[in-house]
NUFI-453631 format. One record per residue (C-alpha): x, y, z; residue number from 1; residue in three letters. Coordinates in Angstrom, 3 decimals. Example, Ala and Ser with C-alpha at 12.3 -4.5 7.8 and 13.67 -1.06 7.14 Angstrom:
BEGIN
<node px="12.300" py="-4.500" pz="7.800" palo="1" timar="ala"/>
<node px="13.670" py="-1.060" pz="7.140" palo="2" timar="ser"/>
% end
This chain:
BEGIN
<node px="81.477" py="29.602" pz="2.339" palo="1" timar="met"/>
<node px="83.721" py="30.980" pz="0.194" palo="2" timar="lys"/>
<node px="81.382" py="30.271" pz="-2.646" palo="3" timar="lys"/>
<node px="78.584" py="32.487" pz="-2.021" palo="4" timar="ser"/>
<node px="80.674" py="35.367" pz="-0.023" palo="5" timar="ala"/>
<node px="79.239" py="38.393" pz="-2.335" palo="6" timar="ile"/>
<node px="75.450" py="37.432" pz="-1.637" palo="7" timar="phe"/>
<node px="76.112" py="36.857" pz="1.929" palo="8" timar="gln"/>
<node px="77.762" py="40.119" pz="2.629" palo="9" timar="trp"/>
<node px="74.942" py="41.918" pz="0.297" palo="10" timar="glu"/>
<node px="72.443" py="40.504" pz="2.827" palo="11" timar="arg"/>
<node px="73.810" py="41.067" pz="5.763" palo="12" timar="ala"/>
<node px="73.874" py="44.461" pz="4.596" palo="13" timar="thr"/>
<node px="70.514" py="44.390" pz="3.996" palo="14" timar="val"/>
<node px="69.625" py="42.954" pz="6.824" palo="15" timar="leu"/>
<node px="71.621" py="45.415" pz="8.723" palo="16" timar="lys"/>
<node px="69.750" py="48.492" pz="7.167" palo="17" timar="leu"/>
<node px="66.520" py="47.121" pz="7.474" palo="18" timar="gln"/>
<node px="66.433" py="45.618" pz="10.653" palo="19" timar="leu"/>
<node px="64.737" py="48.540" pz="12.869" palo="20" timar="arg"/>
<node px="61.951" py="48.678" pz="10.475" palo="21" timar="lys"/>
<node px="61.147" py="44.829" pz="10.393" palo="22" timar="met"/>
<node px="58.392" py="43.528" pz="12.820" palo="23" timar="pro"/>
<node px="60.464" py="40.822" pz="13.963" palo="24" timar="ile"/>
<node px="62.883" py="41.036" pz="17.435" palo="25" timar="ser"/>
<node px="66.710" py="40.812" pz="16.595" palo="26" timar="phe"/>
<node px="66.865" py="37.351" pz="18.293" palo="27" timar="glu"/>
<node px="64.678" py="36.040" pz="15.679" palo="28" timar="ser"/>
<node px="66.834" py="37.470" pz="12.592" palo="29" timar="val"/>
<node px="69.991" py="35.641" pz="14.563" palo="30" timar="leu"/>
<node px="67.939" py="32.778" pz="15.017" palo="31" timar="asn"/>
<node px="66.953" py="32.311" pz="11.172" palo="32" timar="tyr"/>
<node px="70.279" py="33.278" pz="10.218" palo="33" timar="leu"/>
<node px="72.177" py="30.352" pz="12.363" palo="34" timar="val"/>
<node px="69.463" py="28.113" pz="11.149" palo="35" timar="lys"/>
<node px="70.536" py="29.070" pz="7.336" palo="36" timar="asp"/>
<node px="72.648" py="26.669" pz="5.850" palo="37" timar="ser"/>
<node px="73.772" py="29.371" pz="3.282" palo="38" timar="cys"/>
<node px="73.548" py="32.432" pz="5.266" palo="39" timar="cys"/>
<node px="76.262" py="31.728" pz="8.646" palo="40" timar="lys"/>
<node px="77.491" py="35.620" pz="7.710" palo="41" timar="ile"/>
<node px="78.716" py="36.626" pz="10.819" palo="42" timar="phe"/>
<node px="81.784" py="34.452" pz="11.220" palo="43" timar="asn"/>
<node px="82.643" py="34.380" pz="7.661" palo="44" timar="ala"/>
<node px="86.182" py="35.403" pz="6.874" palo="45" timar="glu"/>
<node px="86.758" py="38.669" pz="5.157" palo="46" timar="asn"/>
<node px="83.159" py="40.073" pz="5.886" palo="47" timar="ile"/>
<node px="83.165" py="40.754" pz="9.365" palo="48" timar="ile"/>
<node px="86.082" py="41.974" pz="10.728" palo="49" timar="asn"/>
<node px="85.178" py="43.187" pz="14.289" palo="50" timar="asp"/>
<node px="85.675" py="40.271" pz="16.006" palo="51" timar="gly"/>
<node px="82.720" py="40.642" pz="18.014" palo="52" timar="gly"/>
<node px="80.611" py="38.555" pz="16.527" palo="53" timar="gly"/>
<node px="76.734" py="39.153" pz="15.315" palo="54" timar="ser"/>
<node px="75.263" py="41.315" pz="18.616" palo="55" timar="asn"/>
<node px="78.458" py="43.406" pz="17.999" palo="56" timar="tyr"/>
<node px="78.137" py="43.806" pz="14.238" palo="57" timar="tyr"/>
<node px="74.405" py="45.092" pz="14.834" palo="58" timar="leu"/>
<node px="75.042" py="47.390" pz="17.570" palo="59" timar="lys"/>
<node px="77.726" py="49.268" pz="15.124" palo="60" timar="ile"/>
<node px="74.924" py="49.885" pz="12.871" palo="61" timar="tyr"/>
<node px="71.991" py="50.729" pz="15.429" palo="62" timar="glu"/>
<node px="74.414" py="53.090" pz="17.201" palo="63" timar="asn"/>
<node px="75.476" py="54.968" pz="14.100" palo="64" timar="glu"/>
<node px="72.338" py="54.788" pz="11.939" palo="65" timar="gln"/>
<node px="70.198" py="56.010" pz="14.895" palo="66" timar="asn"/>
<node px="72.069" py="58.962" pz="14.918" palo="67" timar="his"/>
<node px="71.145" py="60.268" pz="11.123" palo="68" timar="val"/>
<node px="67.990" py="62.155" pz="11.358" palo="69" timar="lys"/>
<node px="65.337" py="62.270" pz="8.599" palo="70" timar="thr"/>
<node px="66.460" py="63.737" pz="5.727" palo="71" timar="ile"/>
<node px="63.393" py="65.253" pz="3.349" palo="72" timar="lys"/>
<node px="63.469" py="65.806" pz="-0.147" palo="73" timar="lys"/>
<node px="63.530" py="69.087" pz="-0.196" palo="74" timar="lys"/>
<node px="66.659" py="69.183" pz="1.469" palo="75" timar="thr"/>
<node px="68.215" py="67.023" pz="-1.229" palo="76" timar="val"/>
<node px="66.863" py="69.825" pz="-3.755" palo="77" timar="lys"/>
<node px="68.282" py="72.647" pz="-1.510" palo="78" timar="glu"/>
<node px="71.896" py="71.112" pz="-1.764" palo="79" timar="leu"/>
<node px="71.468" py="70.507" pz="-5.500" palo="80" timar="lys"/>
<node px="70.607" py="73.644" pz="-5.938" palo="81" timar="lys"/>
<node px="73.831" py="75.039" pz="-3.673" palo="82" timar="trp"/>
<node px="75.941" py="73.046" pz="-6.260" palo="83" timar="phe"/>
<node px="74.691" py="73.967" pz="-9.101" palo="84" timar="thr"/>
<node px="75.418" py="78.014" pz="-8.213" palo="85" timar="his"/>
<node px="78.898" py="76.800" pz="-6.896" palo="86" timar="tyr"/>
<node px="79.445" py="74.960" pz="-9.944" palo="87" timar="thr"/>
<node px="78.604" py="77.923" pz="-11.964" palo="88" timar="gln"/>
<node px="81.263" py="80.362" pz="-10.674" palo="89" timar="thr"/>
<node px="83.682" py="78.126" pz="-12.573" palo="90" timar="phe"/>
<node px="82.131" py="78.586" pz="-16.017" palo="91" timar="lys"/>
<node px="83.462" py="81.750" pz="-16.704" palo="92" timar="tyr"/>
<node px="87.198" py="81.150" pz="-17.229" palo="93" timar="gly"/>
<node px="88.860" py="80.049" pz="-19.821" palo="94" timar="asn"/>
<node px="87.299" py="77.435" pz="-22.429" palo="95" timar="arg"/>
<node px="89.459" py="74.634" pz="-21.005" palo="96" timar="glu"/>
<node px="88.361" py="75.605" pz="-17.623" palo="97" timar="leu"/>
<node px="84.636" py="76.069" pz="-18.415" palo="98" timar="lys"/>
<node px="84.874" py="72.372" pz="-20.198" palo="99" timar="his"/>
<node px="86.051" py="70.359" pz="-17.370" palo="100" timar="asn"/>
<node px="83.810" py="71.962" pz="-14.827" palo="101" timar="thr"/>
<node px="81.282" py="70.482" pz="-17.255" palo="102" timar="ile"/>
<node px="82.629" py="67.464" pz="-17.457" palo="103" timar="leu"/>
<node px="82.749" py="67.201" pz="-13.659" palo="104" timar="lys"/>
<node px="79.262" py="68.518" pz="-13.168" palo="105" timar="glu"/>
<node px="77.603" py="65.849" pz="-15.629" palo="106" timar="glu"/>
<node px="80.011" py="63.197" pz="-13.664" palo="107" timar="his"/>
<node px="78.692" py="64.189" pz="-10.448" palo="108" timar="thr"/>
<node px="74.561" py="64.194" pz="-11.546" palo="109" timar="leu"/>
<node px="75.024" py="60.528" pz="-13.087" palo="110" timar="gln"/>
<node px="77.131" py="59.634" pz="-10.057" palo="111" timar="val"/>
<node px="73.917" py="60.588" pz="-8.225" palo="112" timar="cys"/>
<node px="72.120" py="58.645" pz="-10.364" palo="113" timar="asn"/>
<node px="74.205" py="55.354" pz="-10.142" palo="114" timar="glu"/>
<node px="73.913" py="55.540" pz="-6.397" palo="115" timar="ile"/>
<node px="70.672" py="55.740" pz="-6.411" palo="116" timar="ile"/>
<node px="70.022" py="52.700" pz="-8.549" palo="117" timar="thr"/>
<node px="72.776" py="50.558" pz="-6.574" palo="118" timar="leu"/>
<node px="70.441" py="51.819" pz="-3.051" palo="119" timar="ala"/>
<node px="67.604" py="50.762" pz="-4.824" palo="120" timar="asp"/>
<node px="68.698" py="47.200" pz="-5.722" palo="121" timar="lys"/>
<node px="70.012" py="47.134" pz="-2.067" palo="122" timar="leu"/>
<node px="66.532" py="47.918" pz="-0.616" palo="123" timar="gly"/>
<node px="67.802" py="50.727" pz="1.292" palo="124" timar="leu"/>
<node px="64.984" py="52.913" pz="2.615" palo="125" timar="asn"/>
<node px="64.314" py="56.763" pz="1.416" palo="126" timar="asn"/>
<node px="66.449" py="58.158" pz="3.980" palo="127" timar="asn"/>
<node px="69.182" py="56.093" pz="3.674" palo="128" timar="glu"/>
<node px="68.691" py="56.939" pz="-0.418" palo="129" timar="arg"/>
<node px="68.715" py="60.730" pz="-0.098" palo="130" timar="arg"/>
<node px="71.957" py="60.069" pz="2.230" palo="131" timar="leu"/>
<node px="73.581" py="58.151" pz="-0.457" palo="132" timar="ala"/>
<node px="72.695" py="60.832" pz="-3.368" palo="133" timar="glu"/>
<node px="73.714" py="63.586" pz="-1.078" palo="134" timar="ile"/>
<node px="77.293" py="61.944" pz="-0.495" palo="135" timar="ile"/>
<node px="77.181" py="61.529" pz="-4.503" palo="136" timar="ala"/>
<node px="76.519" py="65.034" pz="-5.172" palo="137" timar="leu"/>
<node px="79.450" py="66.220" pz="-3.129" palo="138" timar="phe"/>
<node px="82.851" py="63.531" pz="-3.471" palo="139" timar="his"/>
<node px="84.025" py="65.415" pz="-6.181" palo="140" timar="asp"/>
<node px="83.406" py="69.204" pz="-5.269" palo="141" timar="ile"/>
<node px="86.865" py="69.664" pz="-4.381" palo="142" timar="gly"/>
<node px="87.418" py="68.929" pz="-8.210" palo="143" timar="arg"/>
<node px="86.298" py="72.302" pz="-9.507" palo="144" timar="phe"/>
<node px="88.462" py="74.459" pz="-7.382" palo="145" timar="glu"/>
<node px="91.276" py="72.376" pz="-8.211" palo="146" timar="gln"/>
<node px="91.497" py="72.722" pz="-11.583" palo="147" timar="phe"/>
<node px="90.357" py="76.174" pz="-11.446" palo="148" timar="ala"/>
<node px="93.828" py="76.672" pz="-9.280" palo="149" timar="arg"/>
<node px="96.449" py="73.830" pz="-10.761" palo="150" timar="phe"/>
<node px="94.886" py="73.304" pz="-14.096" palo="151" timar="lys"/>
<node px="95.311" py="69.473" pz="-13.243" palo="152" timar="thr"/>
<node px="92.774" py="66.738" pz="-11.841" palo="153" timar="phe"/>
<node px="96.352" py="64.929" pz="-10.660" palo="154" timar="val"/>
<node px="96.430" py="64.697" pz="-6.745" palo="155" timar="asp"/>
<node px="100.306" py="64.494" pz="-6.517" palo="156" timar="lys"/>
<node px="100.518" py="67.196" pz="-8.762" palo="157" timar="gln"/>
<node px="98.113" py="69.664" pz="-6.798" palo="158" timar="ser"/>
<node px="96.641" py="68.183" pz="-3.534" palo="159" timar="gly"/>
<node px="94.066" py="65.664" pz="-2.936" palo="160" timar="asn"/>
<node px="90.493" py="66.521" pz="-4.232" palo="161" timar="his"/>
<node px="88.887" py="64.661" pz="-1.229" palo="162" timar="ala"/>
<node px="90.434" py="66.887" pz="0.994" palo="163" timar="glu"/>
<node px="89.952" py="69.834" pz="-0.508" palo="164" timar="leu"/>
<node px="86.167" py="69.146" pz="-1.163" palo="165" timar="gly"/>
<node px="85.700" py="68.592" pz="2.786" palo="166" timar="ile"/>
<node px="87.297" py="71.806" pz="3.358" palo="167" timar="lys"/>
<node px="84.830" py="73.487" pz="0.999" palo="168" timar="ile"/>
<node px="81.786" py="71.973" pz="2.184" palo="169" timar="leu"/>
<node px="83.172" py="73.470" pz="6.050" palo="170" timar="lys"/>
<node px="83.991" py="76.383" pz="4.710" palo="171" timar="lys"/>
<node px="80.602" py="77.658" pz="3.228" palo="172" timar="tyr"/>
<node px="78.974" py="75.561" pz="6.237" palo="173" timar="gly"/>
<node px="77.310" py="73.526" pz="3.394" palo="174" timar="val"/>
<node px="76.308" py="70.617" pz="5.440" palo="175" timar="leu"/>
<node px="75.456" py="72.543" pz="8.862" palo="176" timar="asp"/>
<node px="71.914" py="71.495" pz="8.617" palo="177" timar="arg"/>
<node px="73.027" py="67.892" pz="9.779" palo="178" timar="phe"/>
<node px="73.813" py="66.529" pz="13.595" palo="179" timar="glu"/>
<node px="77.313" py="66.136" pz="13.597" palo="180" timar="asp"/>
<node px="77.226" py="62.448" pz="13.472" palo="181" timar="ser"/>
<node px="75.671" py="62.546" pz="10.201" palo="182" timar="thr"/>
<node px="78.146" py="65.205" pz="8.959" palo="183" timar="lys"/>
<node px="80.938" py="63.132" pz="9.862" palo="184" timar="ser"/>
<node px="79.887" py="60.086" pz="8.608" palo="185" timar="leu"/>
<node px="79.144" py="62.302" pz="4.994" palo="186" timar="ile"/>
<node px="82.855" py="63.611" pz="5.259" palo="187" timar="phe"/>
<node px="84.300" py="60.144" pz="6.026" palo="188" timar="arg"/>
<node px="82.992" py="58.560" pz="2.989" palo="189" timar="thr"/>
<node px="84.235" py="61.968" pz="0.753" palo="190" timar="ile"/>
<node px="87.249" py="61.347" pz="2.207" palo="191" timar="gln"/>
<node px="87.898" py="57.403" pz="1.823" palo="192" timar="tyr"/>
<node px="86.549" py="57.750" pz="-1.516" palo="193" timar="his"/>
<node px="89.154" py="58.181" pz="-3.632" palo="194" timar="asn"/>
<node px="91.867" py="56.065" pz="-1.556" palo="195" timar="arg"/>
<node px="93.516" py="52.594" pz="-2.712" palo="196" timar="ala"/>
<node px="91.665" py="50.402" pz="0.222" palo="197" timar="ala"/>
<node px="89.191" py="51.231" pz="3.179" palo="198" timar="leu"/>
<node px="89.971" py="51.318" pz="6.300" palo="199" timar="pro"/>
<node px="89.469" py="48.280" pz="8.626" palo="200" timar="his"/>
<node px="88.553" py="50.304" pz="11.791" palo="201" timar="glu"/>
<node px="85.383" py="51.970" pz="10.442" palo="202" timar="glu"/>
<node px="81.832" py="51.455" pz="11.276" palo="203" timar="thr"/>
<node px="79.844" py="49.050" pz="9.148" palo="204" timar="glu"/>
<node px="77.102" py="52.009" pz="8.003" palo="205" timar="thr"/>
<node px="80.113" py="54.338" pz="6.852" palo="206" timar="cys"/>
<node px="81.575" py="51.045" pz="4.719" palo="207" timar="leu"/>
<node px="78.384" py="50.476" pz="3.268" palo="208" timar="leu"/>
<node px="78.055" py="53.847" pz="1.799" palo="209" timar="phe"/>
<node px="82.018" py="54.287" pz="0.921" palo="210" timar="ser"/>
<node px="81.182" py="50.833" pz="-0.999" palo="211" timar="lys"/>
<node px="78.299" py="52.140" pz="-2.505" palo="212" timar="leu"/>
<node px="80.150" py="55.617" pz="-3.903" palo="213" timar="leu"/>
<node px="83.056" py="53.957" pz="-4.883" palo="214" timar="arg"/>
<node px="81.409" py="51.372" pz="-6.908" palo="215" timar="asp"/>
<node px="78.573" py="54.638" pz="-8.025" palo="216" timar="ala"/>
<node px="81.751" py="56.507" pz="-9.026" palo="217" timar="asp"/>
<node px="83.433" py="53.963" pz="-11.121" palo="218" timar="lys"/>
<node px="80.379" py="53.414" pz="-13.210" palo="219" timar="leu"/>
<node px="80.298" py="56.704" pz="-14.448" palo="220" timar="asp"/>
<node px="84.366" py="57.500" pz="-14.782" palo="221" timar="ile"/>
<node px="84.152" py="53.631" pz="-17.191" palo="222" timar="trp"/>
<node px="81.405" py="55.746" pz="-18.795" palo="223" timar="arg"/>
<node px="83.003" py="58.939" pz="-19.584" palo="224" timar="val"/>
<node px="86.573" py="57.191" pz="-20.616" palo="225" timar="val"/>
<node px="84.964" py="54.982" pz="-23.184" palo="226" timar="thr"/>
<node px="82.796" py="57.492" pz="-24.414" palo="227" timar="asp"/>
<node px="86.484" py="59.939" pz="-24.767" palo="228" timar="tyr"/>
<node px="88.083" py="57.143" pz="-26.318" palo="229" timar="tyr"/>
<node px="85.883" py="56.089" pz="-28.905" palo="230" timar="his"/>
<node px="84.661" py="59.602" pz="-29.645" palo="231" timar="arg"/>
<node px="87.050" py="59.948" pz="-32.915" palo="232" timar="gly"/>
<node px="87.683" py="63.342" pz="-32.846" palo="233" timar="asn"/>
<node px="91.088" py="63.303" pz="-32.661" palo="234" timar="gly"/>
<node px="91.046" py="65.785" pz="-29.535" palo="235" timar="lys"/>
<node px="92.906" py="64.906" pz="-26.568" palo="236" timar="arg"/>
<node px="92.336" py="65.772" pz="-23.069" palo="237" timar="asn"/>
<node px="95.136" py="65.920" pz="-20.950" palo="238" timar="gly"/>
<node px="92.573" py="66.524" pz="-17.529" palo="239" timar="ala"/>
<node px="91.202" py="62.839" pz="-18.581" palo="240" timar="ile"/>
<node px="94.904" py="61.691" pz="-19.713" palo="241" timar="glu"/>
<node px="96.336" py="62.708" pz="-16.709" palo="242" timar="leu"/>
<node px="98.881" py="64.041" pz="-18.987" palo="243" timar="asp"/>
<node px="100.366" py="60.843" pz="-19.525" palo="244" timar="leu"/>
<node px="102.173" py="60.501" pz="-22.847" palo="245" timar="pro"/>
<node px="100.722" py="58.309" pz="-25.289" palo="246" timar="asp"/>
<node px="103.356" py="55.992" pz="-26.052" palo="247" timar="thr"/>
<node px="103.895" py="52.056" pz="-27.150" palo="248" timar="pro"/>
<node px="103.752" py="49.010" pz="-24.912" palo="249" timar="gly"/>
<node px="102.658" py="48.818" pz="-21.181" palo="250" timar="ile"/>
<node px="104.467" py="48.517" pz="-17.959" palo="251" timar="ser"/>
<node px="105.735" py="45.412" pz="-16.406" palo="252" timar="asp"/>
<node px="104.373" py="46.854" pz="-13.110" palo="253" timar="glu"/>
<node px="101.029" py="47.431" pz="-14.332" palo="254" timar="val"/>
<node px="100.784" py="43.956" pz="-16.089" palo="255" timar="tyr"/>
<node px="102.075" py="42.365" pz="-12.555" palo="256" timar="gln"/>
<node px="99.328" py="44.268" pz="-10.579" palo="257" timar="asp"/>
<node px="96.677" py="42.879" pz="-13.331" palo="258" timar="met"/>
<node px="97.618" py="39.346" pz="-13.233" palo="259" timar="ile"/>
<node px="97.923" py="39.660" pz="-9.792" palo="260" timar="asp"/>
<node px="94.160" py="40.543" pz="-9.494" palo="261" timar="lys"/>
<node px="95.239" py="44.003" pz="-7.667" palo="262" timar="lys"/>
<node px="94.352" py="47.819" pz="-8.212" palo="263" timar="ile"/>
<node px="97.032" py="49.175" pz="-10.327" palo="264" timar="val"/>
<node px="99.231" py="51.294" pz="-8.519" palo="265" timar="lys"/>
<node px="99.511" py="54.996" pz="-9.472" palo="266" timar="ile"/>
<node px="103.751" py="55.186" pz="-9.502" palo="267" timar="asn"/>
<node px="103.238" py="52.062" pz="-11.919" palo="268" timar="his"/>
<node px="101.874" py="53.795" pz="-14.690" palo="269" timar="met"/>
<node px="103.994" py="55.235" pz="-17.342" palo="270" timar="lys"/>
<node px="101.921" py="55.872" pz="-19.770" palo="271" timar="asn"/>
<node px="98.485" py="56.215" pz="-21.376" palo="272" timar="leu"/>
<node px="97.868" py="52.463" pz="-21.897" palo="273" timar="asn"/>
<node px="99.200" py="51.880" pz="-18.662" palo="274" timar="asp"/>
<node px="96.189" py="54.225" pz="-17.222" palo="275" timar="phe"/>
<node px="93.709" py="52.323" pz="-19.473" palo="276" timar="lys"/>
<node px="94.531" py="49.255" pz="-17.546" palo="277" timar="leu"/>
<node px="93.991" py="50.795" pz="-14.231" palo="278" timar="leu"/>
<node px="90.783" py="51.771" pz="-15.420" palo="279" timar="gln"/>
<node px="90.044" py="47.861" pz="-16.519" palo="280" timar="val"/>
<node px="91.806" py="46.854" pz="-12.941" palo="281" timar="gly"/>
<node px="89.112" py="48.357" pz="-10.804" palo="282" timar="trp"/>
<node px="86.849" py="45.383" pz="-11.592" palo="283" timar="ile"/>
<node px="88.763" py="44.005" pz="-8.696" palo="284" timar="phe"/>
<node px="87.516" py="46.870" pz="-6.379" palo="285" timar="asp"/>
<node px="83.918" py="46.543" pz="-7.007" palo="286" timar="ile"/>
<node px="81.679" py="45.412" pz="-4.334" palo="287" timar="asn"/>
<node px="78.226" py="44.661" pz="-5.481" palo="288" timar="phe"/>
<node px="76.466" py="42.363" pz="-7.839" palo="289" timar="thr"/>
<node px="74.494" py="45.202" pz="-9.618" palo="290" timar="ala"/>
<node px="77.441" py="46.480" pz="-10.164" palo="291" timar="thr"/>
<node px="79.385" py="43.931" pz="-12.070" palo="292" timar="phe"/>
<node px="76.016" py="43.001" pz="-14.035" palo="293" timar="gln"/>
<node px="76.248" py="46.986" pz="-14.844" palo="294" timar="ala"/>
<node px="79.973" py="46.617" pz="-16.023" palo="295" timar="val"/>
<node px="78.914" py="43.314" pz="-17.941" palo="296" timar="arg"/>
<node px="75.842" py="44.414" pz="-20.133" palo="297" timar="ser"/>
<node px="77.405" py="48.039" pz="-20.811" palo="298" timar="arg"/>
<node px="80.863" py="46.129" pz="-22.109" palo="299" timar="arg"/>
<node px="83.005" py="48.799" pz="-20.410" palo="300" timar="tyr"/>
<node px="85.409" py="46.253" pz="-20.509" palo="301" timar="leu"/>
<node px="85.376" py="45.484" pz="-24.092" palo="302" timar="glu"/>
<node px="85.498" py="49.040" pz="-25.092" palo="303" timar="met"/>
<node px="88.614" py="49.515" pz="-23.374" palo="304" timar="ile"/>
<node px="90.315" py="46.827" pz="-24.801" palo="305" timar="arg"/>
<node px="89.443" py="47.945" pz="-28.028" palo="306" timar="asp"/>
<node px="91.545" py="50.794" pz="-27.939" palo="307" timar="val"/>
<node px="94.633" py="49.124" pz="-26.081" palo="308" timar="leu"/>
<node px="97.246" py="47.565" pz="-28.621" palo="309" timar="pro"/>
<node px="96.994" py="43.847" pz="-29.905" palo="310" timar="glu"/>
<node px="99.590" py="42.520" pz="-27.473" palo="311" timar="ser"/>
<node px="100.263" py="38.656" pz="-25.761" palo="312" timar="glu"/>
<node px="100.848" py="40.513" pz="-22.410" palo="313" timar="lys"/>
<node px="97.079" py="42.391" pz="-22.798" palo="314" timar="ile"/>
<node px="95.144" py="39.606" pz="-24.347" palo="315" timar="asp"/>
<node px="96.778" py="37.290" pz="-20.469" palo="316" timar="lys"/>
<node px="95.323" py="40.160" pz="-18.438" palo="317" timar="ile"/>
<node px="91.867" py="39.998" pz="-20.073" palo="318" timar="tyr"/>
<node px="91.880" py="36.794" pz="-19.498" palo="319" timar="ser"/>
<node px="92.183" py="36.752" pz="-15.757" palo="320" timar="val"/>
<node px="89.889" py="39.984" pz="-15.679" palo="321" timar="val"/>
<node px="86.906" py="38.204" pz="-17.824" palo="322" timar="his"/>
<node px="87.485" py="35.284" pz="-15.377" palo="323" timar="ser"/>
<node px="87.176" py="37.421" pz="-12.204" palo="324" timar="tyr"/>
<node px="84.538" py="38.617" pz="-13.588" palo="325" timar="leu"/>
<node px="82.131" py="35.484" pz="-14.833" palo="326" timar="asp"/>
<node px="83.331" py="33.913" pz="-11.119" palo="327" timar="lys"/>
<node px="81.824" py="36.949" pz="-9.306" palo="328" timar="arg"/>
<node px="78.836" py="37.074" pz="-11.538" palo="329" timar="leu"/>
<node px="78.462" py="32.891" pz="-10.948" palo="330" timar="gln"/>
<node px="79.070" py="33.089" pz="-6.819" palo="331" timar="asn"/>
<node px="76.181" py="35.640" pz="-7.099" palo="332" timar="ser"/>
<node px="73.556" py="33.725" pz="-8.201" palo="333" timar="gln"/>
<node px="72.473" py="31.674" pz="-4.896" palo="334" timar="thr"/>
<node px="68.985" py="30.870" pz="-4.231" palo="335" timar="thr"/>
<node px="67.055" py="33.804" pz="-2.582" palo="336" timar="ile"/>
<node px="64.793" py="32.818" pz="0.513" palo="337" timar="ser"/>
<node px="62.149" py="34.066" pz="1.612" palo="338" timar="pro"/>
<node px="63.703" py="36.412" pz="4.370" palo="339" timar="leu"/>
<node px="65.409" py="38.077" pz="1.798" palo="340" timar="gln"/>
<node px="62.423" py="38.121" pz="-0.668" palo="341" timar="thr"/>
<node px="60.378" py="40.181" pz="1.794" palo="342" timar="ala"/>
<node px="63.777" py="42.751" pz="2.203" palo="343" timar="leu"/>
% end
């Protein structure tokens, strides 16, 4: 069971999202899952936490997903147009504001691309893909006003940018075209995207889109920071570095977090090296096989290692990280059954 936990979780998600479109009954799918020796997913530890068994698990999905009305391609286009007009208003300030506005604007559009790629690999339908793209489009909408008002992207110095973003979307009625249940799903997913961990008491649909967003967000932040670290023009951007000092060494607390395979706590960071290790430690919060594969193929972790000092402690950290990544990728190498192939 433990060996193929990643595969099982993804398979459960895809089954859940596709079930209503398949010409088979709930009962036949559940019977298939029970008989399939590698797919006893509904009672697997750390995969289903609602305690209600398979029927309750599927019922959660049906109730919430049934309320998400069809999202047209035109709707996404109109929302992107609003996003462009809104971000444009922040490009007429000083040079620093304009630069960081463009940085976050490009990041947002890249996260949209990343989340669509992940959605495709999970077999989501067009409606679900469009919902995922809308969530990605607005996940950092609070960043623009945050920097304009406070000249920083550090939430503890300015306010939670996810909460600020939700206030902005409500203020301008951006999502008023949607049903209340769809708006709630989008708001909750945005609200959770920058939390240290996702809440346990949530619907599986919300958790799926939250995990998609968190993975897509991390993939592009890794792109942004590795490009920045290797740019080599000597110019520093305090907004990216969170105004942390570029001093030698790493903190003991960050070292221990990494060795314990935990997400580094913000208050443990003392310098820029700690921040780089925090970014490396995001690997412990990745959800999908496709994301692990992208991290490996794009060499994000190695690119960050190249800009960290030579250190026995850092070598030990990277040994733990690479071992974890290898294990997650190996565990995903599970034989695909005919049912999953159909999905």
